[in-house]
C-alpha positions in Angstrom: 140.8 151.8 60.4 137.0 151.5 60.5 135.8 149.5 63.4 139.1 149.1 65.2 140.6 150.7 68.2 144.0 152.2 67.4 146.8 151.9 67.9 146.2 148.1 68.1 149.2 145.9 67.9 148.5 143.3 65.3 150.7 140.2 65.1 150.1 139.3 61.5 151.8 135.9 61.3 151.0 132.2 61.0 151.2 130.1 64.2 154.8 129.2 64.2 157.3 129.0 67.0 154.6 127.5 69.3 155.6 126.6 72.8 156.5 123.0 73.6 153.6 120.8 74.8 154.5 119.1 78.0 154.5 115.3 77.9 151.4 113.6 79.3 151.2 111.1 82.0 148.0 109.0 81.8 146.8 109.1 85.4 147.5 112.8 85.9 144.7 115.5 85.7 146.8 118.6 85.4 147.9 118.4 81.7 146.3 120.7 79.2 146.6 118.0 76.6 144.2 115.5 78.2 141.9 115.4 75.1 144.9 114.4 73.0 146.5 112.0 75.5 146.2 109.1 73.2 148.7 110.7 70.8 150.9 112.5 73.2 154.3 111.2 74.3 154.6 109.6 77.7 157.0 111.3 80.1 160.1 109.3 80.9 160.9 108.8 84.5 162.5 112.1 85.5 166.0 112.2 86.9 167.0 113.6 90.3 168.0 117.0 89.0 166.1 120.2 88.6 163.8 120.1 85.6 163.3 123.0 83.2 161.7 123.2 79.8 160.1 126.0 77.9 160.3 128.8 75.4 161.4 132.5 75.4 160.1 134.9 72.8 161.4 138.4 72.0 159.1 140.4 69.7 159.1 143.7 67.9 156.1 144.9 65.9 155.8 148.2 64.0 152.6 149.7 62.4 152.1 152.6 60.1 148.5 153.7 59.7 146.8 155.5 56.9 146.9 158.9 58.6 150.7 158.6 59.1 150.6 157.6 62.8 153.4 155.1 63.6 153.2 152.7 66.5 156.0 150.4 67.8 155.8 147.7 70.4 158.4 145.4 72.0 157.6 142.4 74.2 159.2 139.4 75.9 157.4 136.3 76.9 158.7 133.6 79.3 156.9 130.3 79.3 158.5 127.4 81.4 157.7 124.3 83.4 160.1 124.0 86.3 161.1 121.6 89.1 159.5 118.5 87.7 157.6 117.6 84.5 153.8 118.1 84.5 152.1 115.1 86.2 155.3 113.9 87.9 155.0 115.7 91.3 155.5 119.4 92.0 155.6 121.6 88.9 156.0 125.3 88.8 154.4 126.7 85.6 155.2 130.3 84.5 153.8 132.0 81.5 154.3 135.8 81.5 154.7 138.6 78.9 155.9 142.2 79.3 154.8 144.6 76.6 156.2 148.1 76.0 154.2 150.4 73.7 156.4 153.0 72.1 154.3 156.1 71.1 154.0 159.6 72.5 153.8 158.1 76.0 155.7 155.0 76.8 153.3 152.3 78.1 154.2 149.1 80.0 151.8 146.2 80.3 152.6 143.1 82.4 150.5 140.1 81.4 150.6 137.0 83.7 148.9 134.2 81.9 149.9 131.6 84.4 152.1 131.4 87.6 151.0 128.3 89.5 152.5 125.6 91.7 150.9 122.2 91.0 151.1 118.8 92.7 149.9 116.0 90.5 151.5 112.5 90.6 150.7 109.0 89.4 149.6 106.9 92.3 148.6 109.9 94.5 145.0 110.5 95.4 145.4 114.2 95.6 145.6 117.1 93.1 146.5 120.6 94.2 147.3 123.9 92.3 147.8 127.4 93.7 148.5 130.7 92.1 147.4 132.5 88.9 145.9 130.0 86.6 143.2 129.2 84.0 140.8 126.4 84.9 140.7 124.5 81.6 142.6 121.5 83.0 140.2 121.0 86.0 137.2 123.2 86.5 136.3 124.0 82.9 136.4 127.7 82.1 137.8 131.0 83.2 140.7 132.2 85.2 141.5 132.3 88.9 144.0 133.7 91.4 143.7 131.2 94.2 143.7 127.5 94.5 142.2 124.3 93.2 142.1 121.0 95.3 140.9 117.7 94.0 140.5 114.1 95.0 141.1 111.3 92.5 138.5 108.5 92.6 140.3 105.6 90.9 142.2 106.2 87.7 139.5 108.1 85.8 137.6 110.6 88.1 138.7 113.8 89.8 136.3 115.7 92.1 137.3 119.0 93.6 136.7 122.6 94.5 138.3 126.0 93.7 138.2 129.5 95.1 139.9 132.8 95.0 139.9 136.1 93.1 138.2 136.3 89.7 141.4 137.2 88.0 142.6 138.6 84.7 146.0 138.1 83.0 146.3 141.9 83.0 147.8 142.5 86.4 147.1 146.2 86.6 143.3 145.5 86.4 143.1 142.9 89.1 140.2 143.7 91.6 140.3 142.3 95.1 136.6 142.6 95.6 135.7 140.2 92.8 135.6 136.6 94.1 135.0 133.3 92.5 134.4 129.8 93.9 132.9 126.5 92.8 133.0 122.7 92.6 133.6 120.3 89.7 133.8 116.7 88.6 136.0 115.5 85.7 136.3 112.1 83.9 139.3 111.2 81.9 139.1 108.0 79.8 141.2 106.3 77.2 142.0 107.8 73.8 141.8 111.3 75.3 138.1 110.9 76.2 137.0 113.5 78.7 133.8 114.8 80.3 133.3 117.5 83.0 130.7 119.4 84.9 131.5 122.6 86.9 129.3 124.8 89.1 130.6 128.3 89.7 129.5 131.5 91.6 130.9 135.0 91.3 130.6 137.7 94.0 131.3 141.4 93.5 131.7 143.6 96.5 129.9 141.1 98.7 126.9 140.5 96.4 126.3 137.5 94.1 126.8 138.6 90.6 126.5 135.4 88.7 125.9 131.7 89.2 126.3 129.2 86.3 127.1 125.6 85.3 129.5 124.6 82.6 129.8 121.1 81.0 132.0 119.7 78.2 132.6 116.4 76.6 135.1 115.0 74.1 134.3 111.5 72.9 136.1 109.7 70.1 134.5 106.4 69.1 136.6 103.7 67.4 138.5 106.2 65.2 135.3 106.7 63.2 133.3 109.2 65.1 134.4 112.2 67.2 132.0 114.2 69.3 132.9 117.4 71.1 130.6 119.9 72.8 130.3 122.4 75.6 127.6 124.5 77.2 127.3 127.2 79.8 124.0 127.6 81.6 123.0 130.5 83.9 121.5 129.5 87.3 120.9 133.0 88.8 117.5 134.5 89.3 118.4 137.6 87.4 118.4 135.8 84.0 115.3 135.1 82.0 114.6 131.5 81.1 115.1 132.0 77.4 118.5 133.5 78.0 119.9 131.0 80.4 121.8 129.0 77.8 124.6 131.6 77.4 127.1 129.4 75.5 126.6 126.3 73.4 129.0 124.6 71.0 128.8 121.2 69.3 131.0 119.5 66.8 130.6 116.0 65.3 133.0 114.5 62.8 132.3 111.2 61.0 135.1 109.5 59.0 133.9 107.9 55.9 137.0 105.8 55.4 140.5 107.0 54.6 139.4 109.4 51.8 136.5 111.4 53.2 134.9 112.8 56.4 131.8 114.9 57.3 131.8 117.5 60.0 128.8 119.3 61.5 129.1 122.1 64.0 126.9 124.5 65.9 127.8 127.6 67.9 125.8 130.2 69.8 126.7 132.9 72.3 130.5 132.6 72.3 130.7 128.9 71.9 133.6 126.4 72.2 135.8 128.1 74.8 135.8 131.8 74.1 138.1 132.6 77.1 140.7 129.9 76.2 140.7 130.9 72.5 141.3 134.6 73.2 143.9 133.8 75.8 145.9 131.6 73.3 145.3 134.1 70.5 146.6 137.0 72.6 149.8 135.1 73.1 150.4 133.9 69.6 147.8 135.5 67.3 147.0 133.9 64.0 146.2 135.6 60.7 143.0 134.9 58.8 141.9 132.1 61.1 138.5 130.7 60.2 137.9 129.8 63.8 137.4 133.5 64.5 134.0 133.2 62.9 132.7 131.1 65.7 133.4 133.9 68.1 132.8 136.9 65.9 129.3 135.8 64.9 126.4 135.6 67.4 125.4 132.2 65.9 127.1 129.9 63.5 126.3 126.4 62.2 127.0 124.3 59.2 128.1 121.0 57.6 131.4 120.3 55.7 132.3 117.5 53.4 136.0 116.9 53.0 137.6 114.5 50.6 141.2 113.4 50.2 141.7 112.0 46.7 145.4 111.6 47.2 147.6 111.6 50.3 148.8 115.3 50.1 145.6 116.9 48.7 142.3 117.7 50.5 139.2 119.3 49.0 136.1 120.5 50.9 132.7 122.0 50.5 130.6 123.5 53.3 127.2 124.9 53.8 127.0 127.4 56.6 124.6 129.8 58.2 125.9 132.7 60.4 124.5 135.8 62.0 126.1 138.8 63.6 123.2 140.4 65.6 125.1 143.6 66.6 125.9 144.5 63.0 122.8 143.0 61.4 124.6 140.5 59.2 122.9 137.2 58.1 124.9 135.0 55.8 123.8 132.0 53.8 127.2 130.6 52.7 128.7 128.0 50.5 132.4 127.6 51.2 134.8 125.8 48.9 138.3 124.9 50.1 141.5 123.1 49.0 144.8 122.4 50.7 148.0 120.5 49.7 151.2 119.7 51.5 154.7 118.9 50.3 153.6 119.0 46.6 155.8 116.8 44.4 158.1 116.2 47.4 159.4 119.8 47.1 158.2 121.2 50.4 155.6 123.4 48.7 152.2 123.7 50.4 149.1 125.8 49.8 145.7 126.6 51.4 142.8 128.3 49.7 139.1 128.9 50.2 136.3 130.9 48.7 133.0 131.8 50.5 129.9 132.7 48.5 127.7 134.7 50.9 124.1 135.2 49.9 121.1 137.0 51.4 119.7 140.5 51.6 121.7 141.2 54.8 124.8 139.2 53.9 128.5 140.2 53.8 130.4 140.2 50.6 132.0 137.1 49.2 135.4 136.4 50.7 138.5 134.5 49.7 141.9 133.5 51.1 145.0 131.9 49.6 148.4 131.1 51.1 151.6 129.5 49.7 154.5 128.1 51.7 157.9 126.8 50.6 160.1 124.9 53.0 163.8 125.0 52.2 164.9 123.0 55.3 166.8 125.6 57.3 164.3 128.3 56.5 160.8 128.7 54.9 159.0 131.4 53.0 155.3 132.1 53.1 152.9 134.5 51.4 149.1 135.0 51.6 146.4 137.2 50.1 142.8 137.8 51.2 140.0 140.2 50.7 138.7 139.9 54.3 140.6 140.3 57.6 139.7 137.9 60.4 141.9 137.9 63.4 142.6 139.5 66.8 143.0 143.1 67.7 143.6 144.6 71.1 141.1 147.0 72.6 142.8 150.4 73.2 141.2 151.0 76.5 141.3 147.6 78.1 144.1 146.0 76.2 142.1 142.7 75.9 142.0 140.7 72.6 138.8 141.1 70.6 137.9 139.0 67.5 137.6 141.2 64.4 136.3 140.7 60.9 136.7 143.4 58.3 134.9 143.0 55.0 136.4 144.1 51.7 140.0 144.6 52.9 142.7 143.4 50.6 145.4 141.9 52.8 148.8 140.6 51.9 151.5 139.0 54.1 155.1 137.9 53.3 157.2 136.2 55.8 160.1 133.8 56.6 161.0 131.5 59.5 164.8 130.8 59.9 166.1 127.9 62.0 169.4 129.2 63.3 170.2 126.3 65.6 168.5 123.4 67.4 167.0 125.7 70.0 167.0 129.1 68.3 164.9 130.5 65.4 163.9 133.8 64.0 160.8 135.0 62.2 160.1 138.1 60.1 156.8 139.0 58.6 155.4 141.9 56.6 151.6 142.5 56.4 149.5 145.2 54.8 146.0 146.3 54.2 146.1 147.5 50.5 143.0 149.7 50.6 142.7 152.7 48.3 143.4 155.8 50.3 143.6 153.7 53.5 146.8 151.7 53.3 148.2 150.3 56.5 151.5 148.4 56.9 152.9 146.2 59.6 156.3 144.6 60.3 156.8 141.9 62.8 160.1 140.4 64.1 160.4 137.5 66.6 163.3 135.7 68.1 162.5 132.3 69.6 164.6 130.3 72.0 163.5 126.8 73.1 165.0 125.2 76.1 165.3 121.4 75.8 
């Protein structure tokens, strides 16, 4: 396929069978859900026994490419919190996947997203985490094989430091001469309000490679205004002044009552949290996710008006500007969207949008539509689009890369079956219906949730 490394295992499916979100304890600083703490369940007092909760995934995906090449891949993912619930003392968090690529040569890829032992408890002044981890809960951005230590100043502030190897989830590519260290301060307020500032430095083979600061804020105001933003600023001498702001993202949402809201966003570099997005997408990739645009394009900004004339229907119109410098795209876009849930009380839902791209260097117009029917024990879904936006895996590095393919007719058909309270299965077919370049994909997943 043009523009893609191949074979690239593609998980063409909606985000279903997601892992369980651990409950949140207000004084703790180790929960990933801190920005949503106001709506998250509070953990009950744990009993004396050994705690375990998580999800196991068994996946198979097969691909048939236009030139007749067939690629198969099987994988198993284990994601669990053990010992105690997060924020209730010692917690062992494990999130690992093993992938087997079945082609001319059998390939095995072990991916360790997280394997860390954390101490975080209400009433304790100390926070400690050691092992393989991402730093989104404490120090802001990136991954680390080492340790994080923090001191809680009252209920709302955590100050600390971290150090270890600049790690990657791909165990085979870990380099022992790539080091990372830094310090951070984090504030956690009510209603999920957060703000953080981190200073980091990277060394490679004894020399300083990079020095930067990262800041983020999430601030809801009286259920009317929500502000989120983050930025990454280079501090090293090797970066010119005009290039120091390497990442910037801002999102402001204003609710205009119960029936309408306005959202403005801006992204440059790889805004929001590129590392976190790719990490999550590589575990449970989505299909045709509009969020990919914020990482695929070099810069992206716009304003969207959304109205809700009735409880189950939402309509939107957006004005967007986007640029992909590497490919020379500059889009002036009007995007129209509609979504509805549980139509007529029959479990029928749909999502659709159409983008009018204008300009001498613009991409072609794009559209997407999906339809889902929930029958209770199982659901059926179908989608159609003329543009592919999603994640592919680089053949050389194996890392997830955001991809957008113009003028590709895409179709998906899938089902999710709830076998029992803890067990479900998913099957999905996907295809690129391109004249002379048809490609077909089949994905099967078995999901077990431990409760």
